[in-house]
C-alpha positions in Angstrom: 46.5 36.2 134.0 46.1 32.5 134.6 49.9 32.3 135.0 50.1 35.3 137.5 51.1 33.3 140.5 53.8 31.4 138.8 55.0 34.6 137.2 55.2 36.3 140.6 57.0 33.4 142.1 59.5 33.3 139.4 60.1 37.1 139.5 60.4 37.0 143.2 62.9 34.2 143.0 65.0 36.2 140.5 64.9 39.2 142.6 66.1 37.3 145.7 69.0 35.6 143.7 70.0 39.1 142.4 70.3 40.2 145.9 72.7 37.3 146.7 75.2 37.6 144.0 76.8 40.1 141.5 76.9 37.8 138.5 73.9 35.6 138.0 73.2 32.5 135.8 69.5 32.0 135.8 66.7 30.7 133.6 63.0 30.9 134.1 59.9 30.4 132.2 58.7 33.9 131.7 61.8 35.9 130.8 65.0 35.6 128.9 67.8 33.7 130.8 70.6 35.6 132.6 74.1 34.3 131.6 76.4 35.8 134.2 76.3 39.5 133.4 76.9 41.8 136.4 73.9 43.6 137.9 74.4 47.1 139.2 74.0 49.1 141.2 74.4 46.9 144.2 72.6 47.5 147.6 74.8 49.0 150.3 73.4 46.4 152.7 74.9 42.9 153.1 71.5 41.6 152.2 69.2 43.6 149.9 66.1 44.3 151.7 63.0 42.9 150.1 59.5 43.3 151.5 56.5 41.5 149.9 53.5 43.7 149.4 50.2 41.9 150.0 46.7 43.0 150.0 44.6 40.1 151.3 45.0 36.7 149.5 46.0 33.6 151.6 48.4 32.6 149.0 50.4 35.8 149.2 50.5 35.9 153.0 51.7 32.1 153.0 54.3 32.6 150.3 56.0 35.5 152.2 56.0 33.4 155.3 57.5 30.3 153.6 60.2 32.6 152.0 60.9 34.3 155.4 60.5 37.7 153.8 59.2 40.8 155.6 55.5 41.5 154.8 53.9 44.9 153.8 50.1 44.9 154.1 48.5 47.3 151.7 45.1 48.1 153.4 42.6 49.4 150.9 39.5 48.5 153.0 38.4 46.9 156.2 40.0 47.3 159.6 43.4 46.7 161.0 41.9 43.8 163.1 40.6 42.2 160.0 44.1 41.2 159.0 44.9 39.2 162.0 44.2 35.7 160.8 46.2 36.5 157.5 49.2 37.6 159.7 48.9 34.4 161.9 48.8 32.4 158.7 52.1 34.2 157.5 53.8 33.4 160.8 52.6 29.8 160.7 53.8 29.2 157.2 57.2 30.8 158.2 57.5 28.6 161.2 56.8 25.5 159.1 59.5 26.6 156.6 62.0 26.9 159.6 62.0 30.6 160.1 61.6 32.1 163.6 58.1 33.6 163.7 59.4 36.4 166.1 61.9 37.5 163.3 59.2 37.8 160.6 58.5 41.4 160.2 55.0 42.9 159.3 54.3 46.4 158.3 51.1 48.1 157.4 50.4 50.7 154.6 47.3 52.6 155.2 45.8 55.5 153.3 45.6 58.8 155.0 44.1 62.3 154.4 44.2 65.2 156.8 42.0 68.4 156.7 40.8 70.9 159.2 38.0 68.8 160.5 36.9 65.2 160.3 33.9 66.0 158.2 35.9 67.9 155.8 38.5 65.2 155.5 35.9 62.5 154.7 34.1 64.8 152.4 37.4 65.3 150.3 38.7 61.7 150.7 35.7 59.5 150.2 34.7 60.3 146.6 38.1 59.6 145.3 38.3 56.5 147.3 35.0 55.2 146.1 36.1 55.8 142.5 39.3 54.0 143.0 37.7 51.1 144.7 34.9 51.1 142.2 37.3 50.8 139.4 39.2 48.0 141.1 35.9 46.3 141.7 35.1 46.2 138.0 38.6 44.8 137.2 38.6 42.2 139.9 35.0 41.2 139.9 34.1 42.7 143.4 30.9 44.6 144.1 31.2 48.4 144.1 31.5 50.0 147.6 28.3 50.5 149.4 27.4 53.7 151.3 28.1 51.6 154.6 31.5 50.7 153.5 32.3 54.4 152.6 31.2 55.6 156.1 33.2 52.7 157.7 36.2 53.6 155.7 36.1 57.2 156.7 35.3 56.7 160.4 36.1 53.3 161.9 38.3 51.7 159.0 41.9 51.4 158.6 42.2 54.8 156.9 43.8 57.6 158.8 41.3 60.2 157.6 40.2 63.2 159.6 41.6 66.3 161.5 45.2 66.2 162.7 44.1 65.0 166.2 42.0 62.1 164.5 44.8 61.1 162.3 47.2 60.9 165.3 44.7 59.0 167.3 44.0 56.4 164.7 47.7 56.1 164.0 48.3 55.3 167.7 45.6 52.9 167.6 46.9 51.1 164.6 50.3 50.9 166.3 48.6 49.4 169.4 46.6 46.9 167.4 49.8 46.0 165.5 51.7 45.5 168.8 48.9 43.2 170.1 49.2 40.9 167.2 52.4 39.3 168.5 55.2 41.3 167.0 53.6 43.4 164.2 55.9 46.2 163.4 54.0 49.2 161.9 56.1 51.2 159.5 
């Protein structure tokens, strides 16, 4: 995985170029060259919509900004507010690359779980979340989630977990937080 960043940049470059033309001549380092064959089906839009999914690395936020691509933040822990500096970095990188920061879109993907009560939702959601994050922790060299992290994830974190009213309240709160961050567009 030492070439991961280079591989991602190359694949993203190829995807963007495929969105610009029907027949593409292209050569990269990590896959066979394309020699002008047509790529179908084509998007029905004039420009293929490409959003860059990110989870929290400075490089990913900066890259998306430099390319002027919309950003979709996958929140697997923490708070909505915790991503503000990364979104600011995204906008600054975009501005330095000549993109209008006001036109750089940001979306948020957050996990949710609804049950009859807040306690029931947390009780059903948190064990699976802890197992998922624990598995990711082993692969990525993170520490396993603590009890405090589990409690924050279920009550004050960026997860929409609880009864219907709680989920709606947290969703509105997330939208308010996003709007306060200079043009975030929660989707």
